[in-house]
N, C-alpha and C positions, 0 to 999 in steps of 0.2 A: 729309336725314340719316335713316337708318333707326332706328326706335325699337326698344327691347328686345323688344317684342311682335312686331314685324315680323321681327326677326332670328330669334326662336324659331320663328315660323311658317314662315319660309323653311327653317330647319334641319329642322323636322318634315317639310316636304314633300320635302326631299331624301332624308331617311331612308326615307320611305314609298316614294319612287321606287326607291331602292336595294333595298328589300325586294321590290318587285314584280319587279325585274330579276333578283334572286338567287333568287327562289322556285323557278324551274325547275331550279336547280342542286342542290336538296335531293333526294337519292335515297332511296327508301323501300322497306321490306319490312314486311308486316303479316301476322301469323298469329293463329290462335285454336284453342282446344281444351282438352284435359285440364289440370286444375290441378296434377296430381302433379309434372310436371317444370318447372313454370312458372318457379321460381327459377333453374333451370339455364338456360333459354332467355333470361331477363332478363339473367343474368350474362354469357352469351356475346355477346348483342346489345350490351350495355354495353361490353364489351371491344373489340368490332369498331368501334363508334362512336368510342371513345376513341383507337383506333389508326389510324383512317382519316384521310387528308389532306383529302378532300372532305367537305362536310357531309352527314351521313346521319340518317335517322329510321327506327328499327326498333322495332316494338312486338309484343307478344303478349298477347292477351286470354285470361285464365284463366277459361273459362266452362263447362268440362266437355266430356267427349269427344263426347257426343251433339250439342251445339251446334257444336263444331268440325267434326264430320262433315257436319252439315247445311249449314254455311256453305261447306264445301269442295265438296260435291256440288252445292249450289244448290237444295236442297229445303227452304227455310226454313219453309214452311207444311206440311211433311210430304207434299208431292205429288211425283210423279216425272215432271215435265214433260220435254219433248223437248230443251229448250235446255240444262239443267243449267249455268246461269251461276254461277260461284263468286263469293263476296263476300270471300274472303280469298286471299292469295297461297299459303298452305299451311295445312293443317289438322293437328291432332295428336290422338291418342287412345291410351288404354291398352287398346283393343279394336280389332280389325281391322274394316275396312268389310265389311259382311255380303255373303255370296254373292249375295243378291238384288240389292243395289245394284251390286255388281261387274258382274253380268250386264246390268243395265239401262244402266249407263254404257258398257259395251263395245258393246252393241247400238246405242247412240246415237253411236258413233264417238269416245267420250271414253276416252283411255288415260291411266293414272296408275300411280304406283308407291307401294308401302309401303316405307318405310325403317325397318327395326327398329333401335332406338337403344340403349335401356337396359332393364334388368330392375328391377322394383321390387316389394317385398313390400307387400301390403295386410294390415293387422293389425286386430284388435279390441282396443279399449282400454276401461278402466273407471275409475270413481271410487269404488269400494267402500272404505270406511275400514278401517284395520288390516290390510291385505293386504301382505305382504312384497314388496319389489321385487328381492330376491335371486334369481339364476338357480335354477330348480328349486323355488322356494318360492312362486311366484305363484299366481294363480287359474287352475285347470285347468278347461277346458270341451271338450266334444266337439261335432261338427257337429249331432248330433241334439238335444242340450240347447239349443244356441244357436237352432236352428230353433224349438223350443217357446217359448223366451224371446221371439223376434221375433214369433211368432204370438200372444203374450200368453197362452199356456197356462200358462207358469210366470211368476209375477209377483212373487215374493219371493226374496231371496238365500238364505234358509234352507229353501228347498224341498228335499225329500229327495234328489232327483236331483242337485242342486248340491252338497249336503253330502256325498253319497256319494263324490264325487271330490275334495272339499276338507274332510276331517274336522276340520282345525284352523282352520276359518274362524271368526274372532272378530268378530261383527257387533255394532254398537252397541245393537241391540234385536231382539226377535223380530219376525217378519213384516216384515223390512226390505225396503222396496219396490224393485223394479227399474224403471228408466226406460230406454226404448229410444230412442236417437237415430239418425236415418236422414237420408240426403241427399234434397234436393228437386231437381226438374228431372232431366235425364238425367245420370247419373254412371257412369263406367267402374268406379268402386269398388263401386257398387251392383251392376252387372252381374257383376263378379268374385266378390263375396261371395255373391250369390244363386245363381250357377252352381256355386260350390264347395259350398254347402249341399245343392243338388240332387244333385250327383255323390257327395258323401260320405254323405248320408242322404236318399235319394229317398223313403223312406216318410213322413218328416216334412216334407219340403220339395219339393212337386211341381213339375213343369215350368212350370205356369202362374204360378209365383211367381219366375220367372227373367227378368231383363232389367235395362236401365239405369234403367227406371222401372217400378214395380209398385204394386199396391194394398196399402197398409200399414194395419194397424189404426188406428182413429181416435185412440187414446190414445198414439201414438208422437210423438216430438218432431221437428219439421221443422228441418233445419240446412242452410244454404246454403254450399257450398264447404268446403274443408279448414279454413279459419279458423272458419267457423260450427260445424263439427262439434267442433272443439276446445273452443269456448265452451260448447256443449251438454254435453259430458262434464264439464268443469271446474266449471260453475256449479251442477249438481245432483248431490249425492253419491248414489252407487248407480246411476249411469248406465252403460250399455254402448253403444258405437258403433264405427264402423269408419272407418279413414282410412289413407292411405299411411304405412308404418312410419317413414320418415325424418322426416315432418312430426310424427308423434305423439311420437317420441323427442326431437325438438328442443324440443317443448313440455313435456317431462318427464311425459308421460302414463304411466299404469300399463298395461302390456300383458298381455293374457290369453294364457296358454300353451295353444296349440291342440294337439289330437291330430292328428298327420299320418297319412298313408296306411299307414305302418308301425306305427301304434299308439303312437307316442311323443309325450309332451307336450313342446312345445318353443316357445320364443319366436323371433321373427324375428331378434333380435340374435344368439342362439346359432346359429341356422341360417346367418346370413350369415358368422359367424366360422368355420364349418365347411364353407363352400362349398355350403350348402343352397339358396341363391337361384339360382345359376347352374345347379345340378343340375336345376332344374325346366324348363330350356330344352329343349324336345323338337324334333321335326322341323318344319321350315318349308319352304315352296315354294322351289325352287332358283333362281327368278328373281323380282326385286322387282315385276315387272308382272303376276305371276300372282295367282290368287285366294287370299287369306290367311284367308278366312272360317272355316275349320275349325281354325285354330291354337288350341291349348288348352294352357295351362301350369298347370292346376289339379289339386290332389290327386295329384301325381305320386309314384311310389314312391321310397324312399330313407330311410335311417336319420335323416338330418338335413335332409331336403328340406322346405322351407316349403310348406304346402298352398295358399296363395293368392298366386300370383306373376303379375304383369301385365307384358307387354312394351309399351313405349311406341313408337308408330309416328309417323312424319311422313308425311302424304299430300301428294303433289305431282303435278301434271299433267305429262305428258311434253311437251306443247305449252304453252309459256308465253306464247302470243300474247295472252292476256287481261291480261298485265302489259305495258302499252304502251311503257314506256321500256326500250330494250334493255339499258342499264346496270343497271337494276333487276332484269332477268332474271338477269344474271350475278352481281349482288350476292346474290340469293337462293341461287344455286348456291354462292357463297362461304360463306354462312352454313351451308348444309347440309354443306359440306366441313369446316367448323370443328367441327361436331357429331361428326365421326368422327376429328378430329385429337387425339391424346393430349394435346397442349399445352393444349387447351381442355376436352375432355370429361372428362379425369381430374380437373380441378378440381371438376366437378359430382359425380363419384363420391366424392371426398373430403369435400366440403362437405355434400352432401345425401344421402349413404348410398345411392346408386344402384349397381347392379352393371352394368358394361359387358357387352354381349352377347358371347358367344364369338366367336372369330375367324372361324369359318365363316359365321356370321350377319352379322358386320361386313362381310365381303367381298360379301355379297349387297346390303347397303346401299350400299357404294361403287360397285358395278356399276350400281345403280339410279340414282345421281346422274349417271352417264355417259349414261344413257338420256334425260335431260332435254335437250330441244333449245332453244337460244336463238337470237336473231337473229344472223345472220352478221356484222352490222356492229358487234356489241357487243365491247368489250374485256374479256377475262377478268380477274378480280381475282386477285391473288397474295398470298402471306403471306411476310413477312420475319421470321425468327427470329434468324439470324446476320446481322451487318451486311453489306450488299451496297452498296458505294459507288456513288452515282449512281442505280442502278436502284431502290434502296430509297426514294428520294424521288419515285417516280412517283405519278401521280394515283390509280392503281387498285391501290396496294399497302397492305395492312393490316400494319403494322409493329409488332412487339413493342417496338421502340426508341422508338416515338412514344407518349407517355402524357400524360394530363392530371393536373393537381395533385389534382383530385377523386378520380381513381382511386388515386393514391398515398395520399391520406389515408384512403380507404375501406379499403385494405389494412392500414394502420396500426391503424385502429379495429377491424378484424376480429380482429387478434391480441389487442388489449386486451380486447375483448368475450369472446373465448374464455377468457382468463385469469380474468375476473370470473365467468363462468358456472361455471368449475371451482371457484372460491372459494365460490360460493353452494351448489354441490353438496356441497362438503366441510362447510360450516356446517350444512347440513340433516342430513348424516350425524351430525355431532356432537350436534345437537339430538335426533336419534333415540336416541343413546346415553345422553344425559342423561335423557330420558324413561324409558328402561329402568331407569336407576339409581333414579329416583324411584319407579317401580313396585315395584322390589325392596325399597326402604325401607318403602314402605307395607305390603308383605307381612310384613316383619320386625316392624313395629309391631303388626300384627294378630295375629301369632303370640305376641308377648309378652303381649298382653291375654288371649289364649286360655289361655296357660300359667298366668296368674294368676287363672284362674277367672272371668274376665269381670267382676270387681268393679271398678267405676270408682275405688274408694278403695284398692285393693290397692297397697301400696308396691312400686315397681319398682326404684328406685335408692336406696341408702342404706347405713347402718351400724348397729351395735347401739344407737347413741344418737340417730341422726337419719335420718329418712325423707323422701322427696319423693313427694307424692301425684301420680299420673299418671292422668288421667281421659280419657274419650272426647273431650271438648272439647280437651284438650291434644293428643291425637293428631291431631285434625282440623286444629288450628292449625299443628302442626309439618309435617304433610303439605302443607298449602296453602303454607306458607312455602317448603318445599323445591321445590315445583312452580314457584311464581312466580319464585324466584331463578334456577332453571335456565332456564326459558323466557325470562326477561328478558334474560339474557346472550346466549342464542342468537339471539333476535329482534333485539337491538341489532346483533349481528354481521351478520345477514342484511340489516338495513336499511342498514348502512354499505356493504356490498358492492353492494346494489341502487343506492344513490345514486351510487356511483362508476361502476357499469356504465352507468347512464343518462347520466352526465356524458360518458363516452367515446363513447356512441352517439348523443348529441344535441348536437353542437358548437354553438358560438355562431351565433346566427341571422344575424349579419353575413356569414357565408360560406355562403349557402344552396346553393351548387353542390355542397358535400360531401354533402348529404343528397339532392340531386336527381339524382345520377348523374354530376355533372361536365359541364362544357361545355354546360349547358342541355339535356341529353338528356331527363331525366325519364322514363326507360324504364318504371319500375314504375308510375308514376302516369299513363302515357299510354294513351289508347284507340287503337283502330285504325280508320281509315276505308278505304274502297276505292272504286274507280271513279275516273274522271277528276275529277269535282267534289270528291270527298272528298280525293283526293290533293292537288289544288290548294289546298284549304282548309288541309290539314295542313301543306303546305309554307309557305304564307303565315303560318300560326301559328308555325311553328318560327322563321322569319326575323324575324317581328314581335317575338318575345321578345328576339332579339338587338338589334333596333332600340331596344326599350324600355330595355335595359340601357345602350346607348350614350347614349340621351337622358338 
């Protein structure tokens, strides 16, 4: 008779055998590169995995444009070897691959395509207190002043050059210090900002200070990734830094209003509302497999044109033989097709404030996907939007009709989180109004004391027979009481909204699939391996998770 231990051991062995057998059935795609569109890539990968019949594993490592390019080209150590072996299935960056590397790859017989995808604004944000967030009333700066700030020649916010374009700047103190936050490692944001400064103010920002990595002054703050930049700006008041506009606005950072090429001070929000992001898209090569090294979307003319616009590219080799599984080759092409499908990419435009490339550039991208060769034995993946009886149940059909409960709940929570974010924004606006009322009351009290000659014992309120003495202590106590009561109500409202917001965004731990992307995908938290060994390990890991859940 089998004991309980023996039965459990037998079941464990059967599950392990099942995992090994099924491991080869997990199809994978892995990319790496710029952080700016990472949420968009994660979202679309998540949707594809939820809607696929077969088990898939798709990841994207947000490591910066320079790393994404290096892993795509195959020069991890900065060398240009003859083999150019990639360690990702595709790369992505907000800067094109340089003409130098394009020529080196071409000479080595490596053909690839740039797939222009979306346009994104890069903005400068700050944490200077008492600056209005209303359009046209923010902190105005020019490229020349920013250059001097970044070089640490201007180190306080009350410097005469800053005050000259911001006469109403209300700083907490004189000599209020400026902290400069900048990216570490290679960043397309750094490349775009430094190139913009050079083009808009070459006398203050020379060409040797242009690039994805440059030599910064020692007293600047190092920040890793978009999240790190946000933290740098928020945690130290008086900080100035740069980040993609969508990320900065999602974090409620205060944006600097830059002077564009036409001499107008403008925010990226205003520019986007008036078509000023798309207006920056200039001429690009007519074919996706040509050299994009000279494409430049910075400091373009136009009344509402935003001066720092980056185009996000996907880099893909025309020969996918380095991806060993033929079905993974066609899965990669399906992912690329989804990036140009309005049903998928429009979600990114709405959620993450990207501007889709103009149609003429979109057509170049679609033609570039057609240039990518796959194994002739591979079955192409298709998409089902309207119900197709029979065919929609095929193994290689990505169907909008097929969903996971995790995806359903994420969509529900997304709507609730938007509602509470709006509530928090409204409460903050009410708080600002109450603070303004308190400030006005303080001014009225000060005026009354002045009118009464400044005598602390001068009667303020009373009649011919009775007076109430009103002293400076009384005024201070009344002012403090008014401030505390107003702030207390406002902060309680904010606290209630935040608690509710967190409750909706962090569901019960008994249903972890809601937070992990549904169906055990874990897209956002997943890393990406490559090569035969890495793929086998990843496949085994994906199925082992399923086995653990069954056990």
